[in-house]
KETORRO-891305 format. One line per field, with one value per residue (C-alpha): residue number from 1; y, z, x. Coordinates in Angstrom, 2 decimals. Layout:
residues N
i [NUM:...]
Y [Y:...]
Z [Z:...]
X [X:...]
***
This chain:
residues 421
i [1:2:3:4:5:6:7:8:9:10:11:12:13:14:15:16:17:18:19:20:21:22:23:24:25:26:27:28:29:30:31:32:33:34:35:36:37:38:39:40:41:42:43:44:45:46:47:48:49:50:51:52:53:54:55:56:57:58:59:60:61:62:63:64:65:66:67:68:69:70:71:72:73:74:75:76:77:78:79:80:81:82:83:84:85:86:87:88:89:90:91:92:93:94:95:96:97:98:99:100:101:102:103:104:105:106:107:108:109:110:111:112:113:114:115:116:117:118:119:120:121:122:123:124:125:126:127:128:129:130:131:132:133:134:135:136:137:138:139:140:141:142:143:144:145:146:147:148:149:150:151:152:153:154:155:156:157:158:159:160:161:162:163:164:165:166:167:168:169:170:171:172:173:174:175:176:177:178:179:180:181:182:183:184:185:186:187:188:189:190:191:192:193:194:195:196:197:198:199:200:201:202:203:204:205:206:207:208:209:210:211:212:213:214:215:216:217:218:219:220:221:222:223:224:225:226:227:228:229:230:231:232:233:234:235:236:237:238:239:240:241:242:243:244:245:246:247:248:249:250:251:252:253:254:255:256:257:258:259:260:261:262:263:264:265:266:267:268:269:270:271:272:273:274:275:276:277:278:279:280:281:282:283:284:285:286:287:288:289:290:291:292:293:294:295:296:297:298:299:300:301:302:303:304:305:306:307:308:309:310:311:312:313:314:315:316:317:318:319:320:321:322:323:324:325:326:327:328:329:330:331:332:333:334:335:336:337:338:339:340:341:342:343:344:345:346:347:348:349:350:351:352:353:354:355:356:357:358:359:360:361:362:363:364:365:366:367:368:369:370:371:372:373:374:375:376:377:378:379:380:381:382:383:384:385:386:387:388:389:390:391:392:393:394:395:396:397:398:399:400:401:402:403:404:405:406:407:408:409:410:411:412:413:414:415:416:417:418:419:420:421]
Y [-2.84:-0.11:1.26:5.00:7.27:9.99:12.83:15.37:18.64:20.82:24.33:25.67:28.80:26.86:23.48:22.00:18.42:15.76:12.52:9.80:7.15:4.05:2.81:-0.91:-2.90:-5.91:-8.72:-8.98:-5.93:-3.11:-0.17:0.20:3.14:2.86:5.68:4.76:7.91:11.31:14.32:17.33:20.32:23.93:26.44:29.76:32.66:31.80:33.56:33.00:31.17:33.97:33.99:36.77:35.77:33.76:32.50:31.36:29.56:27.82:26.72:25.27:23.34:22.11:20.82:18.88:17.59:16.28:14.67:12.97:11.56:10.18:8.57:6.61:6.11:7.37:10.73:12.79:14.51:15.78:16.38:17.30:20.64:22.08:25.78:28.02:31.51:34.14:35.27:32.16:32.53:30.45:31.78:30.28:29.79:28.26:27.14:26.27:24.25:22.29:18.50:17.70:14.24:13.88:11.30:13.84:11.44:13.34:12.22:13.04:15.52:17.50:17.68:18.79:21.59:22.75:22.86:24.81:27.29:27.66:28.21:30.96:32.73:33.88:35.49:38.05:40.11:38.90:35.57:32.06:29.19:26.13:24.00:23.77:21.67:20.74:20.53:19.95:19.93:21.03:19.15:20.79:22.55:19.52:20.56:18.61:16.14:14.89:12.94:13.65:11.27:8.83:10.94:12.49:16.21:19.24:21.73:21.03:23.57:23.04:24.67:24.76:26.25:27.84:27.95:30.96:32.35:35.59:34.95:36.55:34.61:31.33:31.79:32.72:29.56:27.37:29.05:27.79:24.24:24.69:26.22:22.93:21.06:19.36:19.51:20.16:17.44:19.04:22.19:22.23:24.37:22.16:22.33:20.40:17.25:17.27:17.40:14.48:12.40:12.67:12.31:9.58:9.98:9.42:12.31:14.66:13.61:14.34:17.61:18.12:21.01:20.39:22.87:22.90:24.80:25.75:27.99:31.29:30.48:28.30:26.83:26.04:23.70:22.66:19.75:18.84:16.44:15.21:18.58:21.56:24.09:26.68:27.31:30.15:30.80:32.75:34.80:33.18:30.01:28.26:30.93:33.37:31.04:30.99:34.78:35.16:32.86:34.79:38.09:36.71:35.16:37.93:35.42:34.53:32.88:29.81:29.29:29.89:27.28:24.70:25.27:25.02:21.72:20.22:21.44:23.39:22.74:24.71:23.54:25.38:22.98:20.35:21.98:23.21:26.25:23.96:22.83:25.01:25.14:27.08:29.07:28.32:24.63:25.56:27.61:31.01:33.22:34.26:31.84:32.77:30.18:30.21:28.16:25.91:26.98:30.55:29.30:27.27:30.32:32.19:29.28:28.95:32.58:32.37:28.89:30.05:33.01:30.65:28.53:31.58:32.79:29.36:29.54:32.97:31.40:28.63:31.25:33.02:29.84:28.95:25.81:26.83:23.71:21.93:19.64:16.05:14.75:17.57:19.13:17.42:19.12:18.69:20.53:20.97:23.04:20.09:18.33:20.92:19.23:20.47:21.60:19.09:20.41:24.01:23.12:21.33:24.25:26.96:25.14:23.10:20.14:16.79:17.15:14.78:14.96:13.78:11.41:9.68:6.24:4.54:4.72:1.65:2.29:0.83:4.38:4.75:7.60:9.90:8.97:9.23:12.63:15.47:17.71:15.46:15.49:17.88:16.14:12.70:14.10:15.41:11.92:10.51:13.32:12.36:8.67:9.39:11.43:8.62:6.11:8.47:9.00:5.26:4.53:7.26:5.97:2.41:3.54:5.59:3.78:0.39:-0.64:-0.28:3.12:4.18:3.50:5.57:8.34:8.41:8.73:11.53:13.31:13.14:14.66:17.48:18.22:18.70:20.91:23.03:23.65:25.31:28.10:28.80:31.64]
Z [-75.99:-73.66:-71.07:-71.63:-68.60:-68.60:-66.09:-65.21:-63.58:-61.85:-61.30:-58.51:-56.40:-53.13:-54.16:-57.11:-57.75:-59.98:-60.95:-62.78:-64.89:-66.51:-69.83:-70.54:-73.60:-72.39:-74.96:-76.23:-74.15:-75.58:-73.71:-69.98:-67.65:-64.01:-61.60:-60.10:-58.19:-56.96:-55.37:-53.55:-52.58:-51.57:-54.39:-54.40:-56.86:-58.37:-57.50:-59.16:-62.05:-62.75:-62.11:-59.64:-58.82:-61.59:-59.63:-56.70:-59.09:-60.88:-57.53:-56.44:-59.69:-59.51:-55.96:-57.08:-60.17:-58.13:-55.55:-58.31:-59.95:-56.61:-55.95:-59.21:-59.61:-63.18:-64.96:-65.96:-69.25:-70.29:-68.83:-69.59:-67.84:-66.53:-65.88:-64.93:-63.81:-64.17:-67.50:-69.24:-71.38:-73.77:-77.20:-79.77:-83.28:-86.59:-89.69:-93.16:-95.87:-98.98:-99.06:-100.93:-102.42:-105.83:-104.47:-101.74:-98.87:-95.78:-94.49:-91.23:-93.21:-94.11:-90.46:-89.50:-92.11:-90.82:-87.26:-88.40:-90.14:-86.91:-84.99:-87.39:-87.18:-83.59:-82.89:-80.08:-79.46:-76.74:-76.29:-77.05:-77.99:-75.80:-76.96:-79.95:-78.79:-81.44:-80.30:-83.57:-87.36:-90.18:-93.50:-96.44:-94.04:-91.86:-88.29:-85.10:-86.53:-83.99:-86.29:-90.03:-91.09:-93.71:-94.61:-98.06:-98.66:-100.42:-97.55:-93.95:-91.14:-87.73:-84.52:-81.73:-78.38:-78.16:-74.76:-74.64:-72.11:-72.00:-73.95:-71.44:-68.50:-70.43:-71.50:-68.00:-66.61:-69.28:-68.69:-65.08:-66.42:-69.19:-66.71:-64.78:-67.86:-68.62:-72.00:-72.26:-74.33:-73.99:-72.38:-71.06:-69.22:-66.15:-65.30:-68.46:-67.96:-64.29:-65.24:-67.65:-65.08:-62.38:-64.51:-66.75:-70.36:-69.16:-66.68:-69.32:-71.67:-69.15:-67.92:-65.07:-63.38:-62.13:-59.46:-58.81:-55.55:-55.37:-52.98:-54.86:-57.59:-58.30:-61.80:-63.08:-66.07:-67.41:-69.80:-71.60:-74.47:-74.04:-74.98:-73.14:-72.57:-70.32:-68.45:-66.23:-63.41:-60.40:-58.29:-54.99:-53.24:-50.06:-49.02:-48.68:-46.10:-44.19:-44.32:-42.96:-40.04:-39.30:-39.27:-37.26:-34.59:-34.73:-35.23:-37.83:-41.17:-40.15:-37.04:-39.02:-41.60:-38.90:-37.28:-40.66:-41.47:-38.02:-37.29:-40.29:-41.28:-43.49:-41.42:-38.04:-36.66:-36.54:-33.34:-30.13:-28.11:-25.79:-28.52:-27.98:-28.89:-27.47:-30.04:-28.29:-29.10:-32.78:-32.38:-31.49:-28.93:-27.51:-25.24:-26.30:-26.36:-29.33:-30.10:-33.13:-33.97:-34.44:-36.65:-38.64:-39.15:-40.62:-42.97:-43.94:-45.04:-47.44:-48.70:-49.52:-51.41:-53.57:-54.51:-55.05:-57.64:-59.29:-59.28:-60.96:-63.75:-64.21:-64.51:-67.30:-69.40:-68.35:-66.48:-62.92:-61.19:-64.56:-64.64:-63.96:-63.08:-60.56:-59.26:-58.72:-56.29:-56.70:-55.60:-52.10:-51.09:-51.80:-48.73:-46.38:-44.30:-45.08:-48.63:-50.13:-48.01:-48.93:-52.64:-52.60:-50.85:-53.11:-56.46:-55.89:-57.47:-56.29:-55.29:-54.66:-54.12:-57.27:-57.62:-60.48:-58.93:-62.29:-63.05:-61.96:-59.27:-56.18:-54.73:-54.28:-51.81:-54.68:-57.24:-54.49:-53.35:-55.02:-54.65:-57.14:-59.70:-62.03:-61.91:-62.41:-65.04:-67.01:-67.07:-68.29:-70.90:-72.22:-72.27:-74.27:-76.77:-77.08:-77.93:-80.46:-82.19:-82.32:-83.69:-86.28:-87.20:-87.53:-89.89:-92.06:-91.92:-90.26:-86.86:-87.82:-89.35:-86.17:-84.14:-86.59:-86.38:-82.58:-82.87:-85.42:-83.15:-80.22:-82.35:-83.50:-79.85:-79.01:-82.04:-81.00:-77.57:-79.16:-80.44:-77.06:-75.13]
X [55.85:57.09:54.70:54.18:53.95:51.31:51.70:49.02:50.08:47.49:48.90:46.71:46.87:47.20:48.62:50.52:49.49:51.05:49.31:51.23:49.52:51.00:49.61:49.75:48.67:46.69:46.21:42.64:41.65:43.72:45.20:44.63:45.41:46.47:47.40:50.77:51.71:50.59:52.27:50.84:53.03:52.31:52.04:53.85:53.88:50.47:47.22:43.82:45.44:47.94:51.69:52.51:56.11:57.77:60.77:58.62:56.26:59.14:60.59:57.24:56.77:60.37:59.83:56.74:58.59:61.52:59.24:57.22:60.36:61.56:58.19:58.02:61.77:62.04:62.47:59.44:60.21:56.78:53.35:49.76:49.33:46.08:45.66:42.74:41.87:39.19:40.68:39.31:36.22:34.11:33.07:30.70:32.07:31.05:32.91:31.65:33.43:32.56:32.86:36.07:35.40:33.78:31.31:30.30:30.96:32.06:35.45:37.29:39.41:36.29:35.25:38.75:38.69:35.30:36.66:39.71:37.44:35.44:38.66:39.69:36.34:36.99:40.34:40.08:43.18:45.58:43.77:44.96:42.64:43.17:40.23:37.93:34.99:32.39:28.78:26.88:27.10:24.80:24.97:23.17:20.81:20.09:20.84:21.49:24.02:26.56:28.90:28.69:31.48:30.20:27.18:26.69:26.47:27.86:28.24:29.18:28.91:30.52:29.28:31.82:32.77:36.22:37.91:40.22:42.68:44.66:47.86:50.21:48.81:48.85:52.46:53.61:52.04:53.64:56.99:56.89:56.79:59.36:61.81:61.83:63.05:59.73:58.02:54.28:52.66:49.23:47.83:44.27:41.76:41.90:38.20:37.24:39.39:38.40:34.71:35.02:36.93:34.25:31.10:29.76:28.64:25.08:25.31:26.75:23.97:21.20:22.70:25.17:26.98:30.51:31.67:35.41:35.99:39.64:41.53:41.12:38.59:35.58:35.21:31.73:31.29:27.88:27.26:24.05:23.37:26.92:28.46:29.87:27.11:28.74:32.00:33.16:35.65:34.36:36.83:35.89:37.04:38.08:40.59:37.70:36.14:39.43:39.70:36.17:36.98:40.17:38.27:35.36:37.61:40.24:43.00:45.63:44.97:46.98:44.86:41.68:42.73:43.46:40.08:38.34:40.03:39.41:35.89:34.59:30.99:28.60:25.59:25.44:22.83:25.57:26.80:25.22:26.19:28.12:30.54:33.59:37.28:40.19:42.19:45.48:44.96:45.34:48.52:47.06:48.77:45.44:43.57:40.04:37.26:34.85:31.77:31.86:28.33:29.59:32.44:29.92:27.69:30.67:31.40:27.74:27.50:30.46:29.56:26.04:27.53:29.63:26.64:24.43:26.94:26.82:23.01:23.20:25.28:22.72:19.98:21.89:21.74:18.16:19.22:18.33:16.98:16.81:19.86:18.69:22.17:22.53:25.72:29.06:31.46:35.21:38.35:39.70:36.67:34.37:35.78:34.29:31.59:28.10:28.95:26.51:23.64:24.50:24.67:21.31:19.62:21.07:20.87:17.69:19.48:20.81:24.45:27.36:31.11:32.88:35.80:37.61:37.14:36.52:40.25:42.25:44.85:46.45:46.39:42.65:43.06:44.06:41.43:38.79:40.11:38.13:41.18:43.04:40.22:42.04:45.44:43.89:41.52:44.49:46.01:42.69:42.53:45.98:45.03:41.86:43.87:46.40:43.67:42.10:45.44:46.13:42.66:43.09:46.54:45.28:42.51:44.83:48.16:47.67:49.07:52.74:52.05:50.25:53.39:55.42:52.83:53.21:56.99:56.66:54.16:56.57:59.34:57.07:56.21:59.89:60.43:57.41:58.95:61.97:59.72:58.14:59.76]
***
């Protein structure tokens, strides 16, 4: 059989990242995913998950698209796209339906109708629903059911979380991709696929907080009992650290960024007062000498503020210091030295830097890189959906019918694009 290509596109405020995954069907083992390529280019025209200059954003996505095609030597026609921004919100919803079969056995169709009813119960103006995530079901008054399929009952109630984004912002972001000639096979709130890629089912069952520190925003996603508990995007990120350094040293943002990358650390005790650098060595016109301890104190103050805001979110859901699997840091900001120490101190939780190293690849540097967590997570997200669809098709139509179902689904996706402005 042909080997499908899955492409994840992370539209960030600072960088646009592509991850390419190849799907193979291994005899006696089933489908397998391998990351075969990755691209990282500067982002333009996007700020805090919102398009500010459409043409600049399209040009940036096009540059990444062309580079990705050259790297793997084949055309990229569609992608799973991840977006974010402070306009995203999570709403609780519930849907209630009657069991359709005469023998009262609950079928997947009944669950689907209950989820659709939940989706229709929340429809805020100017928002689009990206995800409907079930967290429990109630059958004839019996609560706490995770999977009601096969059970008997008369009435089924679905409880779900809806992930919503402002319609205008979502459509502007998708337009950047469509203008490059790519289709969007799936659109996701990027923090969720990234969270699933860097945590295990056991961690999500126990309770874990995934903190995605980007350039302009920090996404916080909390899982417990295997389900999404809370998600929010904070308007603060790594660029704020850079700005603080630039102000503190009275230098340019470019020089501040270079110093942060080369010597940045959120723990001032790492350095002594004798550890110094000369600004001119980093491209500054001025020849001032600054101590790295002073730079570290600037970084520490802003890093502590980021994690204090995360801690405030955990307090709102009564999970402060109560997540056994701790905190997992991802995103470019997670690579800042000392971030783990700052997170442990502020959150009073164990903390680690996350990576999607469970995915097979010959390019380990990308799956290990926390900055690529979202792009790689989107590929994993698409792969999981592919397996679910095949399993569903096999149950309903047999293996041959499942292949036909996949072809029909691809055609419907192309038809859908024609209606998108």
